[in-house]
MOPAC internal coordinates of N, CA, C and O (Angstrom, degrees):
PM7 1SCF
backbone

  N    0.0000 0     0.00 0     0.00 0    0    0    0
  C    1.4531 1     0.00 0     0.00 0    1    0    0
  C    1.5265 1   108.36 1     0.00 0    2    1    0
  O    1.2310 1   120.67 1   -40.89 1    3    2    1
  N    1.3086 1   116.32 1   139.11 1    3    2    1
  C    1.4647 1   121.95 1   179.57 1    5    3    2
  C    1.5158 1   110.38 1   -71.86 1    6    5    3
  O    1.2310 1   120.91 1   -35.45 1    7    6    5
  N    1.3334 1   115.87 1   144.55 1    7    6    5
  C    1.4557 1   121.57 1   178.88 1    9    7    6
  C    1.5427 1   109.13 1   -85.29 1   10    9    7
  O    1.2310 1   121.11 1   -32.91 1   11   10    9
  N    1.2974 1   115.48 1   147.09 1   11   10    9
  C    1.4521 1   120.60 1   175.49 1   13   11   10
  C    1.5433 1   108.81 1   -75.87 1   14   13   11
  O    1.2310 1   120.53 1   -17.11 1   15   14   13
  N    1.3013 1   116.59 1   162.89 1   15   14   13
  C    1.4497 1   121.20 1   176.65 1   17   15   14
  C    1.5443 1   111.17 1   -57.38 1   18   17   15
  O    1.2310 1   120.41 1   139.75 1   19   18   17
  N    1.3124 1   116.83 1   -40.25 1   19   18   17
  C    1.4696 1   121.74 1   179.49 1   21   19   18
  C    1.5222 1   110.12 1   -62.18 1   22   21   19
  O    1.2310 1   120.06 1   137.41 1   23   22   21
  N    1.3241 1   117.49 1   -42.59 1   23   22   21
  C    1.4584 1   121.22 1  -179.95 1   25   23   22
  C    1.5243 1   111.06 1   -67.30 1   26   25   23
  O    1.2310 1   120.63 1   140.09 1   27   26   25
  N    1.3273 1   116.40 1   -39.91 1   27   26   25
  C    1.4550 1   121.17 1   179.47 1   29   27   26
  C    1.5310 1   108.85 1   -63.45 1   30   29   27
  O    1.2310 1   120.09 1   133.95 1   31   30   29
  N    1.3436 1   117.42 1   -46.05 1   31   30   29
  C    1.4500 1   121.48 1  -179.72 1   33   31   30
  C    1.5369 1   111.04 1   -62.70 1   34   33   31
  O    1.2310 1   121.00 1   137.17 1   35   34   33
  N    1.3552 1   115.70 1   -42.83 1   35   34   33
  C    1.4774 1   119.75 1  -179.50 1   37   35   34
  C    1.5277 1   110.75 1   -61.03 1   38   37   35
  O    1.2310 1   120.38 1   137.23 1   39   38   37
  N    1.3177 1   116.88 1   -42.77 1   39   38   37
  C    1.4813 1   120.59 1  -179.88 1   41   39   38
  C    1.5249 1   110.20 1   -66.40 1   42   41   39
  O    1.2310 1   120.30 1   138.40 1   43   42   41
  N    1.3234 1   117.03 1   -41.60 1   43   42   41
  C    1.4581 1   121.55 1   179.93 1   45   43   42
  C    1.5349 1   110.63 1   -63.25 1   46   45   43
  O    1.2310 1   120.53 1   134.60 1   47   46   45
  N    1.2984 1   116.60 1   -45.40 1   47   46   45
  C    1.4689 1   120.86 1  -179.84 1   49   47   46
  C    1.5254 1   111.04 1   -64.81 1   50   49   47
  O    1.2310 1   120.23 1   138.21 1   51   50   49
  N    1.3121 1   117.16 1   -41.79 1   51   50   49
  C    1.4683 1   121.06 1   178.93 1   53   51   50
  C    1.5212 1   110.30 1   -62.28 1   54   53   51
  O    1.2310 1   121.04 1   138.68 1   55   54   53
  N    1.3195 1   115.62 1   -41.32 1   55   54   53
  C    1.4620 1   121.39 1  -179.19 1   57   55   54
  C    1.5286 1   110.54 1   -64.43 1   58   57   55
  O    1.2310 1   119.85 1   145.78 1   59   58   57
  N    1.3310 1   117.88 1   -34.22 1   59   58   57
  C    1.4625 1   123.12 1   179.89 1   61   59   58
  C    1.4983 1   113.13 1   -89.33 1   62   61   59
  O    1.2310 1   119.49 1   177.35 1   63   62   61
  N    1.3173 1   118.58 1    -2.65 1   63   62   61
  C    1.4559 1   121.78 1   179.37 1   65   63   62
  C    1.5232 1   113.29 1    77.37 1   66   65   63
  O    1.2310 1   120.46 1  -154.12 1   67   66   65
  N    1.3243 1   116.73 1    25.88 1   67   66   65
  C    1.4663 1   121.80 1  -179.07 1   69   67   66
  C    1.5138 1   109.41 1   -95.94 1   70   69   67
  O    1.2310 1   121.04 1   -45.69 1   71   70   69
  N    1.3380 1   115.61 1   134.31 1   71   70   69
  C    1.4762 1   121.62 1   176.13 1   73   71   70
  C    1.5043 1   109.75 1  -125.23 1   74   73   71
  O    1.2310 1   120.31 1   -27.64 1   75   74   73
  N    1.3068 1   117.00 1   152.36 1   75   74   73
  C    1.4582 1   121.87 1   177.71 1   77   75   74
  C    1.5310 1   108.10 1   -95.28 1   78   77   75
  O    1.2310 1   121.26 1   -49.36 1   79   78   77
  N    1.3504 1   115.20 1   130.64 1   79   78   77
  C    1.4563 1   121.32 1   178.17 1   81   79   78
  C    1.5276 1   108.63 1  -120.22 1   82   81   79
  O    1.2310 1   120.92 1   -33.88 1   83   82   81
  N    1.3024 1   115.85 1   146.12 1   83   82   81
  C    1.4513 1   120.51 1   176.50 1   85   83   82
  C    1.5094 1   107.89 1  -135.39 1   86   85   83
  O    1.2310 1   120.70 1   -51.44 1   87   86   85
  N    1.3332 1   116.26 1   128.56 1   87   86   85
  C    1.4483 1   120.79 1  -179.69 1   89   87   86
  C    1.5272 1   109.04 1  -152.83 1   90   89   87
  O    1.2310 1   121.06 1   -16.69 1   91   90   89
  N    1.3107 1   115.59 1   163.31 1   91   90   89
  C    1.4612 1   121.41 1  -179.60 1   93   91   90
  C    1.4998 1   109.70 1  -100.80 1   94   93   91
  O    1.2310 1   120.68 1   -48.79 1   95   94   93
  N    1.3598 1   116.30 1   131.21 1   95   94   93
  C    1.4636 1   121.14 1   177.84 1   97   95   94
  C    1.5381 1   106.82 1  -135.64 1   98   97   95
  O    1.2310 1   121.12 1   -17.43 1   99   98   97
  N    1.3189 1   115.46 1   162.57 1   99   98   97
  C    1.4630 1   119.68 1   177.05 1  101   99   98
  C    1.5086 1   109.40 1   -63.15 1  102  101   99
  O    1.2310 1   121.09 1   -31.16 1  103  102  101
  N    1.3189 1   115.53 1   148.84 1  103  102  101
  C    1.4704 1   122.01 1   179.34 1  105  103  102
  C    1.5282 1   111.17 1   -57.15 1  106  105  103
  O    1.2310 1   120.11 1   140.80 1  107  106  105
  N    1.3266 1   117.39 1   -39.20 1  107  106  105
  C    1.4634 1   120.38 1  -178.67 1  109  107  106
  C    1.5368 1   111.20 1   -63.22 1  110  109  107
  O    1.2310 1   120.09 1   141.72 1  111  110  109
  N    1.3157 1   117.43 1   -38.28 1  111  110  109
  C    1.4493 1   121.64 1   177.56 1  113  111  110
  C    1.5229 1   110.39 1   -66.08 1  114  113  111
  O    1.2310 1   120.69 1   136.99 1  115  114  113
  N    1.3217 1   116.29 1   -43.01 1  115  114  113
  C    1.4412 1   120.70 1   178.18 1  117  115  114
  C    1.5315 1   110.69 1   -59.94 1  118  117  115
  O    1.2310 1   121.36 1   137.51 1  119  118  117
  N    1.3449 1   115.01 1   -42.49 1  119  118  117
  C    1.4540 1   119.28 1   178.99 1  121  119  118
  C    1.5225 1   111.91 1   -65.07 1  122  121  119
  O    1.2310 1   120.40 1   143.68 1  123  122  121
  N    1.3312 1   116.83 1   -36.32 1  123  122  121
  C    1.4752 1   120.49 1   176.78 1  125  123  122
  C    1.5202 1   110.81 1   -64.14 1  126  125  123
  O    1.2310 1   120.39 1   137.16 1  127  126  125
  N    1.3135 1   116.86 1   -42.84 1  127  126  125
  C    1.4732 1   121.28 1   177.48 1  129  127  126
  C    1.5162 1   110.48 1   -59.60 1  130  129  127
  O    1.2310 1   121.28 1   131.10 1  131  130  129
  N    1.3329 1   115.15 1   -48.90 1  131  130  129
  C    1.4698 1   120.03 1   179.49 1  133  131  130
  C    1.5185 1   111.26 1   -59.25 1  134  133  131
  O    1.2310 1   120.41 1   133.99 1  135  134  133
  N    1.3436 1   116.82 1   -46.01 1  135  134  133
  C    1.4673 1   121.18 1  -177.54 1  137  135  134
  C    1.5402 1   111.20 1   -63.36 1  138  137  135
  O    1.2310 1   120.78 1   133.86 1  139  138  137
  N    1.3301 1   116.12 1   -46.14 1  139  138  137
  C    1.4662 1   120.21 1  -179.89 1  141  139  138
  C    1.5121 1   111.10 1   -62.74 1  142  141  139
  O    1.2310 1   120.03 1   139.37 1  143  142  141
  N    1.3094 1   117.55 1   -40.63 1  143  142  141
  C    1.4637 1   120.94 1   179.88 1  145  143  142
  C    1.5223 1   110.03 1   -59.28 1  146  145  143
  O    1.2310 1   120.84 1   135.03 1  147  146  145
  N    1.3199 1   115.99 1   -44.97 1  147  146  145
  C    1.4762 1   119.77 1   179.89 1  149  147  146
  C    1.5103 1   110.31 1   -67.34 1  150  149  147
  O    1.2310 1   119.99 1   131.30 1  151  150  149
  N    1.3378 1   117.62 1   -48.70 1  151  150  149
  C    1.4578 1   122.11 1  -178.14 1  153  151  150
  C    1.5158 1   112.23 1   -59.05 1  154  153  151
  O    1.2310 1   120.73 1   138.48 1  155  154  153
  N    1.3376 1   116.21 1   -41.52 1  155  154  153
  C    1.4653 1   120.31 1  -176.47 1  157  155  154
  C    1.5126 1   113.72 1   -88.80 1  158  157  155
  O    1.2310 1   120.80 1   167.45 1  159  158  157
  N    1.3403 1   116.08 1   -12.55 1  159  158  157
  C    1.4602 1   120.94 1  -179.70 1  161  159  158
  C    1.5266 1   112.62 1    69.55 1  162  161  159
  O    1.2310 1   121.23 1  -144.67 1  163  162  161
  N    1.3395 1   115.25 1    35.33 1  163  162  161
  C    1.4573 1   120.22 1   178.62 1  165  163  162
  C    1.5336 1   108.78 1  -128.36 1  166  165  163
  O    1.2310 1   121.06 1   -12.53 1  167  166  165
  N    1.3010 1   115.58 1   167.47 1  167  166  165
  C    1.4883 1   119.06 1  -179.04 1  169  167  166
  C    1.5255 1   110.29 1   -73.48 1  170  169  167
  O    1.2310 1   121.09 1   -19.68 1  171  170  169
  N    1.3193 1   115.51 1   160.32 1  171  170  169
  C    1.4454 1   121.51 1   177.42 1  173  171  170
  C    1.5157 1   110.50 1   -63.02 1  174  173  171
  O    1.2310 1   120.47 1   143.21 1  175  174  173
  N    1.3073 1   116.70 1   -36.79 1  175  174  173
  C    1.4553 1   121.77 1   176.31 1  177  175  174
  C    1.5196 1   112.46 1   -60.62 1  178  177  175
  O    1.2310 1   121.56 1   139.18 1  179  178  177
  N    1.3447 1   114.62 1   -40.82 1  179  178  177
  C    1.4689 1   119.57 1   177.78 1  181  179  178
  C    1.5026 1   112.56 1   -67.76 1  182  181  179
  O    1.2310 1   120.42 1   145.40 1  183  182  181
  N    1.3428 1   116.81 1   -34.60 1  183  182  181
  C    1.4808 1   120.76 1   175.50 1  185  183  182
  C    1.5188 1   109.03 1   -60.62 1  186  185  183
  O    1.2310 1   120.51 1   132.25 1  187  186  185
  N    1.3330 1   116.63 1   -47.75 1  187  186  185
  C    1.4674 1   121.69 1  -179.50 1  189  187  186
  C    1.5367 1   109.94 1   -64.41 1  190  189  187
  O    1.2310 1   119.93 1   137.80 1  191  190  189
  N    1.3039 1   117.74 1   -42.20 1  191  190  189
  C    1.4459 1   122.70 1   180.00 1  193  191  190
  C    1.5225 1   110.32 1   -58.55 1  194  193  191
  O    1.2310 1   120.43 1   131.72 1  195  194  193
  N    1.3345 1   116.79 1   -48.28 1  195  194  193
  C    1.4284 1   120.50 1  -179.69 1  197  195  194
  C    1.5394 1   112.58 1   -67.20 1  198  197  195
  O    1.2310 1   120.58 1   142.91 1  199  198  197
  N    1.3327 1   116.49 1   -37.09 1  199  198  197
  C    1.4500 1   121.21 1   176.75 1  201  199  198
  C    1.5287 1   111.16 1   -61.99 1  202  201  199
  O    1.2310 1   120.04 1   137.35 1  203  202  201
  N    1.3192 1   117.53 1   -42.65 1  203  202  201
  C    1.4688 1   121.83 1   179.56 1  205  203  202
  C    1.5308 1   110.65 1   -64.89 1  206  205  203
  O    1.2310 1   120.59 1   138.74 1  207  206  205
  N    1.3450 1   116.48 1   -41.26 1  207  206  205
  C    1.4483 1   120.35 1   178.48 1  209  207  206
  C    1.5313 1   110.56 1   -62.02 1  210  209  207
  O    1.2310 1   119.92 1   135.77 1  211  210  209
  N    1.3183 1   117.75 1   -44.23 1  211  210  209
  C    1.4717 1   121.40 1   178.70 1  213  211  210
  C    1.5249 1   111.54 1   -65.56 1  214  213  211
  O    1.2310 1   120.50 1   139.51 1  215  214  213
  N    1.3149 1   116.66 1   -40.49 1  215  214  213
  C    1.4628 1   120.56 1   177.83 1  217  215  214
  C    1.5159 1   110.43 1   -62.04 1  218  217  215
  O    1.2310 1   120.48 1   134.16 1  219  218  217
  N    1.3314 1   116.68 1   -45.84 1  219  218  217
  C    1.4516 1   120.24 1  -179.00 1  221  219  218
  C    1.5174 1   110.84 1   -62.21 1  222  221  219
  O    1.2310 1   120.00 1   137.26 1  223  222  221
  N    1.3321 1   117.60 1   -42.74 1  223  222  221
  C    1.4659 1   121.22 1   177.77 1  225  223  222
  C    1.5187 1   111.44 1   -61.74 1  226  225  223
  O    1.2310 1   120.78 1   139.41 1  227  226  225
  N    1.3193 1   116.11 1   -40.59 1  227  226  225
  C    1.4852 1   118.82 1  -178.28 1  229  227  226
  C    1.5157 1   110.91 1   -68.04 1  230  229  227
  O    1.2310 1   119.64 1   148.42 1  231  230  229
  N    1.3271 1   118.29 1   -31.58 1  231  230  229
  C    1.4652 1   122.07 1   179.15 1  233  231  230
  C    1.5055 1   110.77 1   -73.25 1  234  233  231
  O    1.2310 1   119.79 1   146.57 1  235  234  233
  N    1.3100 1   118.00 1   -33.43 1  235  234  233
  C    1.4595 1   121.14 1  -179.47 1  237  235  234
  C    1.5268 1   110.14 1   -70.90 1  238  237  235
  O    1.2310 1   120.82 1   148.63 1  239  238  237
  N    1.3197 1   116.04 1   -31.37 1  239  238  237
  C    1.4413 1   120.11 1  -179.16 1  241  239  238
  C    1.5290 1   113.73 1   -83.48 1  242  241  239
  O    1.2310 1   121.20 1   171.39 1  243  242  241
  N    1.3264 1   115.30 1    -8.61 1  243  242  241
  C    1.4875 1   119.75 1  -175.85 1  245  243  242
  C    1.5022 1   112.42 1   -79.21 1  246  245  243
  O    1.2310 1   120.10 1   180.00 1  247  246  245

């Protein structure tokens, strides 16, 4: 039986270690993420990924 597009995407994401997250943030933070993604030419997920890495590094040095 043929797989649906949803099933194909789910398998692909699982294989790549990608998960979907949903959370509530202030509108201003959302707008910052959007703006940075456009300015830097990267995805919103990549903006968050880099922000978390920098945050973690700053906490280790504290």
